[in-house]
C-alpha positions as CSV (number, residue, x, y, z in Angstrom):
1,A,11.9,-17.4,-16.0
2,A,12.4,-15.8,-19.3
3,R,11.2,-12.2,-19.9
4,S,9.5,-10.9,-23.0
5,A,11.2,-8.1,-24.9
6,D,8.6,-5.5,-23.7
7,E,8.9,-6.4,-20.0
8,V,10.6,-3.9,-17.7
9,P,11.8,-5.1,-14.3
10,L,10.1,-3.0,-11.5
11,R,11.2,-2.8,-7.9
12,I,9.0,-0.9,-5.4
13,P,10.5,-1.2,-1.9
14,L,8.3,-0.4,1.0
15,S,8.5,-0.3,4.8
16,L,5.5,-2.0,6.5
17,G,4.9,-1.3,10.2
18,P,3.3,-3.7,12.6
19,P,-0.5,-3.8,13.0
20,R,-1.9,-1.4,15.6
21,E,-5.4,-0.6,16.8
22,D,-7.0,2.8,16.1
23,L,-10.5,4.2,15.7
24,D,-12.4,4.5,12.4
25,K,-14.6,7.5,11.5
26,E,-17.5,6.1,13.5
27,G,-15.4,5.5,16.6
28,G,-15.1,1.7,16.1
29,V,-11.9,-0.1,16.7
30,C,-10.0,-1.0,13.6
31,T,-6.6,-2.4,12.7
32,V,-4.2,0.0,11.0
33,Y,-0.9,-0.7,9.1
34,D,1.5,2.2,8.4
35,V,3.3,1.8,5.0
36,V,6.1,4.0,3.8
37,F,7.2,4.3,0.1
38,H,9.9,6.3,-1.5
39,P,8.8,9.8,-2.4
40,D,9.3,9.1,-6.2
41,A,6.9,6.1,-5.9
42,V,4.3,8.2,-4.2
43,A,4.6,10.9,-6.8
44,A,4.2,8.4,-9.6
45,A,1.1,6.9,-7.8
46,L,-0.5,10.3,-7.4
47,S,-0.2,11.0,-11.1
48,D,-0.9,7.4,-12.4
49,P,-4.0,5.6,-11.2
50,D,-2.8,2.3,-12.6
51,F,0.5,2.6,-10.7
52,R,-1.4,3.5,-7.6
53,A,-3.5,0.4,-7.9
54,L,-0.4,-1.7,-8.3
55,M,1.1,-0.2,-5.1
56,L,-2.1,-0.9,-3.2
57,E,-2.1,-4.6,-4.4
58,L,1.6,-4.8,-3.4
59,T,0.8,-3.5,0.0
60,L,-2.1,-5.9,0.6
61,H,0.1,-8.8,-0.5
62,Q,2.8,-7.8,1.9
63,I,0.4,-7.4,4.8
64,K,-1.1,-10.9,4.0
65,Q,2.4,-12.4,3.7
66,K,4.0,-10.8,6.7
67,H,1.1,-10.8,9.2
68,S,-1.3,-13.4,7.7
69,D,-4.0,-10.8,7.7
70,E,-6.5,-10.9,4.8
71,L,-7.7,-7.4,4.2
72,S,-10.7,-5.9,2.3
73,H,-9.8,-4.1,-0.9
74,D,-12.2,-1.3,0.2
75,I,-9.4,1.1,1.1
76,T,-9.5,4.7,2.2
77,F,-6.7,7.2,2.6
78,P,-6.5,9.8,5.4
79,K,-6.8,13.4,4.3
80,I,-3.7,14.4,6.2
81,K,-1.0,16.3,4.3
82,G,2.0,14.1,3.9
83,N,0.3,10.9,4.8
84,Y,-0.6,9.7,1.4
């Protein structure tokens, strides 16, 4: 496929762990996926909401592709230092 002159190739590698059960805030059982990005990608996501949204979409796509799990786009992040 041909690229337009203003397109920039972008590669965002990630490491996706297997699904595991955990408890949500109310104590109900939920499925959790751990995802690891390069620190530079995390820093960019923290300063750029559009890039953060792109990373979220990429993560949801990878989970669906690898584990055939269709997830809600209603996502929350833990308030634990270092886990965002």
